[in-house]
BALO-670049 format. One record per atom (N, C-alpha, C): x, y, z. Coordinates in steps of 0.1 Angstrom, whole numbers, plus 5000, padded with zeros to 4 digits. Each point is the difference from the previous one (the first is absolute). Layout:
BEGIN
XYZ/...
END
This chain:
BEGIN
113410593909/498950035009/498749954994/500049884992/498849964994/499049945010/500449985012/499149955010/499150115005/500350134997/499250115004/498950034989/499349894996/499050024990/498750045006/499050024991/498750045004/499449905010/500149874997/499449905009/500550015014/501350015002/500650015013/499650125008/499950124992/499650125007/498550005003/499249944992/498649995002/499749915012/500749895001/499849905011/500350075013/501250075000/500450075013/499050115004/499550084990/499150105003/498749945005/499649894995/498749935005/500249955014/501149945003/500349965014/499950125009/500650114996/499950125009/498650055002/499250004989/498650055001/499249915009/500149864998/499249915007/500549975014/501350045003/500749975012/500049855004/500149924989/499949865002/500649934987/500849905002/500549924989/498949914995/499249955009/498949914996/498950084993/499750125005/499050094993/500550044986/501350034999/500550034987/499949884990/500449895006/499949874992/498649984995/499050015008/498649984996/499750104989/500450125001/499650104990/500749984987/501349955000/500849994988/499949864994/499349915007/499949864995/501349925001/500850035011/501349935002/499949935013/501049925003/500149945013/500850105009/499749995013/500750095010/501649994999/500449874998/501549984999/500650064988/499250004989/500550074988/500150155001/499050065007/500050145003/501250045009/500249925010/501150025009/501350004992/500149904992/501349984992/500250124991/499050054993/500150124991/500550125008/499450025012/500350125008/501549995005/500349885005/501449985005/501050024989/499749954987/500950024989/500250144997/498950085000/500150144997/500850075011/499849975012/500850065011/501549974998/500249874996/501449964999/500750084988/499350024989/500550084989/500250145004/499150065008/500150145004/501150025011/500249895007/500950015012/499550075012/498750005001/499350075012/498749935003/499650005013/498849945004/498850104997/499049954994/498850084997/498949985010/499949885005/498949975009/500449945013/499350045011/500249945013/499049885000/500549885005/499149895000/500049945014/498849965005/499949915012/498949914998/499749925010/499049894998/498650064999/499850135003/498650055000/499850114989/501050074996/499850114991/501250034991/499850084990/501050044991/499950164999/501150075001/500050144999/501250054992/499950124995/501150054992/501150065009/501349984996/501150075006/500050144995/500850095006/500150134995/500550014986/500949914997/500549994986/498949954991/499249905005/499049954992/498950104996/499750095010/499050104998/500550104989/501250045001/500650094991/500149944986/500449884999/500149934987/498649994993/499049955008/498749984994/499350134996/500350105008/499450134997/500550054986/501349974997/500550044987/499549914988/499849875003/499749924988/498549984998/499150035010/498649974998/499450084989/500450134998/499450074988/500349924987/501249954999/500449934987/499249875000/499949935011/499249875000/498650034996/499450115004/498750044996/499850024985/501050074995/500050024985/500149874992/500949915005/500249874993/498749925001/499450005013/498849925002/498950064991/499950134999/499050064991/500249964986/501249994995/500349964986/499549864998/500349915010/499649864999/498549995000/499350085009/498650005000/499450054987/500750094994/499550054987/500049894989/501149915001/500049894991/498849905003/499849985013/498949915004/498750054994/499850145000/498750054995/499849984985/501149964993/499849974986/499749864997/499949925011/499749864999/498549994998/499549884994/498649984999/499349985013/500749955010/499449985013/500950075011/499350075009/500850065011/500849895008/501150045005/500849915008/500750085012/500549925010/500750075011/499349975013/500450075010/499649985014/499150125005/498949965006/499250105007/500049975015/500350105008/500149985015/498950085006/499249935009/498850065006/500149985015/499750105008/500049995015/498550005004/499649915008/498649995004/499849955014/498950035006/499649935012/499649864997/499949915010/499649864997/498650004995/499150095006/498650014994/500050044986/500850104997/500050054986/500649904990/501149935005/500649904991/499049894997/499249965009/499049904998/498950044990/499750135000/499050054990/500750014986/501250045000/500750024987/500449874993/500249895008/500649884994/499249954988/498749995000/499349954988/500350094988/500150135001/500450084989/501449974995/500949985009/501449964997/500049874992/499349905005/500049874993/499450024986/499050074998/499450024987/501050084991/500650105005/501050084993/501149914995/500549925009/501249914997/499749914988/498749954999/499649924989/500150074987/499750135000/499950084988/501450054997/500850035010/501450064998/501049915006/500449884994/500849915007/501550045002/500450114993/501450045001/500250115011/498950035007/500150105011/500149925014/500950045008/500149945013/499550105011/499349955010/499450095010/500549965014/500650105007/500449985014/499150075009/499149935007/499050055009/500549995014/500350115006/500650005014/498950045009/499849925010/498950035010/500650045013/499550115006/500550055013/498950105005/500050015014/499050085006/500350154999/501250045000/500350154999/499850054986/499650135000/499950074987/501450064997/500549964989/501450044996/500050114990/501150074998/500250094989/500449924988/499049984991/500349914989/501150044991/500150144999/501150054991/501449975006/500150035013/501349995007/500449855001/499049915001/500449865002/499949924987/499950074989/500149934987/498849924995/498850045004/498849934995/499450074989/499449934991/499250074989/498750055005/499449935010/498750045005/499849955014/499050055007/499649955013/498549964999/499549945010/498649965001/499550015014/499150095002/499450025014/498650054998/499250015011/498750054999/500050144995/499050044992/500050134994/500250115010/499449995012/500150105010/501450045004/500949914999/501450025004/501050024989/499550004987/500950024989/500550155000/501350034999/500450134999/499350084989/499750135003/499150084991/500850034987/501350005000/500750044988/500349884991/499349895003/500249884991/498849974991/500349944989/498949954991/499449875007/498749995001/499449885007/499149934990/500149875000/499049914993/499349915010/498850045004/499249925010/499749874994/500149895008/499649874995/498549984999/499250095006/498649994999/499349895009/500849955010/499449905008/499850065014/498850035005/499850065013/500649915011/500750075010/500549935011/499250045013/499849915009/499350025012/500849955012/499950075011/500349955013/498749985007/499749895006/498749975006/500149945014/499050025008/499949955013/499349865000/500649905006/499549874999/500149935014/499149915003/500149925012/499349874997/500249905009/499349874999/498650015006/499049934994/498750015005/499949965015/500849905004/500049965014/500550115009/501050084996/500550115008/498950105002/499450044989/498950105000/498949965009/499649874999/498949955009/500450015014/501249985004/500450005014/500350155005/500550094991/500450135004/499150114995/499149974991/499250114994/500750054987/499250074992/500550064987/500150155002/501250054998/500250155001/499450074988/499450125003/499350074990/500850134996/500950055009/500750124997/501549985004/500950094995/501449985003/500250015015/499350085008/500150005014/499749875007/499149924994/499649875006/501249904999/500950024991/501249914998/500950015013/500050105007/500950025012/499749905010/498849945001/499749905010/500149864995/500649984988/500149874994/501549964999/500249874998/501349944998/500450024985/500950094998/500350044986/501449944997/500149944988/501249934996/500850104991/501150055004/500850104993/501049944991/500450074989/501049954991/501250094998/501149944997/501250084996/500050024985/500350124995/500250024986/501449944995/500249984987/501349954996/501150095004/499850135002/501050095005/500449985015/499249935007/500249975014/499250085009/499350104995/499150095009/498749925002/499350045011/498749945003/498950074992/499249934993/498950064992/499050075008/499750134997/498950075007/498749964994/498950005008/498749974996/499350134996/500250044987/499450134995/498749974993/498950065003/498749984994/499450134996/499049994991/499350124996/498649964995/499050095004/498649984996/499550134995/499850024987/499550124994/500650135006/501350005000/500850125005/500250005015/499549915007/500349995014/501149905003/501250055005/501249925001/500149955015/500649885001/500249955014/501349914999/500750015011/501249925002/500149955014/499149905003/500049955014/501349935004/500450035012/501249945005/499749865007/499949914991/499549865004/501149935008/499749905007/501049925007/499549855000/501049925003/499749855000/501349935003/499849875003/501149925004/500949964988/499550004988/500849964989/500550114991/501350004997/500650094990/500849914991/499549994987/500549904991/500850074989/500849924993/501050054990/499450034987/498749984997/499450034988/498550005001/499350074991/498550005001/499549864996/500749934992/499649864996/499949915012/501050025009/500049925013/498850055009/499750134999/498950055008/498749944996/499849994986/498849944995/499849865005/501149925000/500049865004/499650005015/500650095008/499850005015/498550035002/499550104993/498650045002/499149884996/500349934989/499249884996/500049905011/501149995008/500149905011/499250055012/499550125000/499250055011/500750095010/501350054996/500850075009/499650155002/499150054992/499650145001/499650064987/500050135000/499750084988/501350044993/500049994987/501250044992/499650104989/501050084997/499950104989/501049964990/499549954989/500849934990/499650034986/500949974990/499750014986/498949914996/499050054993/498949924996/500449874993/501050014991/500549884993/500549895009/500650045012/500549905009/498949945008/498950075002/498949955007/499049924992/500050024986/499049944991/499849855002/501149915001/499849865002/499249975013/500250075010/499349985013/498650065000/499850104992/498650064999/499249904991/500649944990/499349904992/499649885007/500949955009/499649875007/499250035013/499850135003/499250035012/500750015013/501449985000/500750015013/500350145004/499850104991/500050145003/498850074994/499650115007/499050094994/500550145001/499650084991/500450145000/499050085009/500650105007/499250085008/500350154997/499150095004/500250144998/500550044986/499449944990/500450024986/499950154996/499150075006/499850144996/501250095004/500849945009/501250085005/501349964992/499949914990/501249964993/499750014985/500050124994/499850024986/501349964993/500049994986/501249964993/501150105002/501249955000/501250085002/500550064986/499549954989/500550044987/500749884994/500750024989/500649894993/501650015001/500649894999/501550004998/500350074987/501150074999/500350084988/501549984997/500449974987/501350004996/500450154997/501250045006/500450144998/501450014995/500350114993/501450024995/500250144997/501250054999/500350144998/499650054986/499550124998/499550044987/501050044991/501250055005/501050064991/501249924997/500049875005/501249924997/499749914988/501049994992/499949914988/499749865005/499049944995/499649865003/500449914989/500449885003/500549904990/498849964992/500249944988/499049944992/499249905007/500849925008/499349895008/499050055010/500450115007/499150065010/498850064993/500350074989/498850074993/499049894996/500549894995/499149894996/499249955012/500749995012/499349955011/498950105005/500450135000/499050105004/498849994991/500249994987/498950004990/499249875002/500749895003/499249885002/499250015013/500550065010/499250015012/498850094998/500250114993/498850094997/499049924992/500449934990/499049934992/499349895008/500849935008/499449895008/499050055010/500450125006/499150065010/498750044994/500150054987/498750054994/499149894995/500649884998/499249884997/499649925012/500450045012/499549945012/500849885004/501249984995/500849885004/501350004992/500849905003/501349994993/499849954986/500650074990/499849974986/501049894996/499749934989/500949904995/500250014986/
END
């Protein structure tokens, strides 16, 4: 039964957690075909199928669920022992998995690049998606979202970069249609709406010194991202409610202007968050310390 080694069991467990051979391959630094071969060999040695496979997904069989439930505590102990050896090294090593929104990933990337230069033996898997996931259940070391949506029971490290959603329009559009002054004025304008990465339509939520408004705007365009909405607004298609960073190039060249700025205060900062009571790897602890130090110096450290 020498094929039932730690590697085969860990590979199979990772496939089950990620529900994907390709996802497991990326995490483990293997090819998908190698992962598939390891799992198939294990199933052959056991004489039972552990995973259901189809072209879209992977799921555990009943036998697979029972088997992995028995071996996961032991795998955790072995992984912990290996991590303990890693912590005795001069340099942290291993994999860090982070789940982030596309906006958050863009903000975090400079810190990751700087960290990688300092800690070349650490690998980082940055997964971008619109939905907020249970980072513990889905096997992530940390998540990255706006501070306002970070679960309250998590440790949070704000990146310290204010985020804004702003109202913008082309000068020619405003000259032809007039400039709105209040949220209610937007109801008579051509408003370009955006879909969030989760697929839902973004609401236009505004606030001025404690006075909240959520006008039910309308318009002919519903676009797949706020980046597209900024481009459409720059082309004169109407008013858009977009991330400031996506509008900045158009604001700089004058093809967009910001309006009603008093109704769009900062949203807060993106924050890295992680569970307070779970043992963190040496690699992740080094990354968290690096992020804190970089934030305090106003940029990515090197």
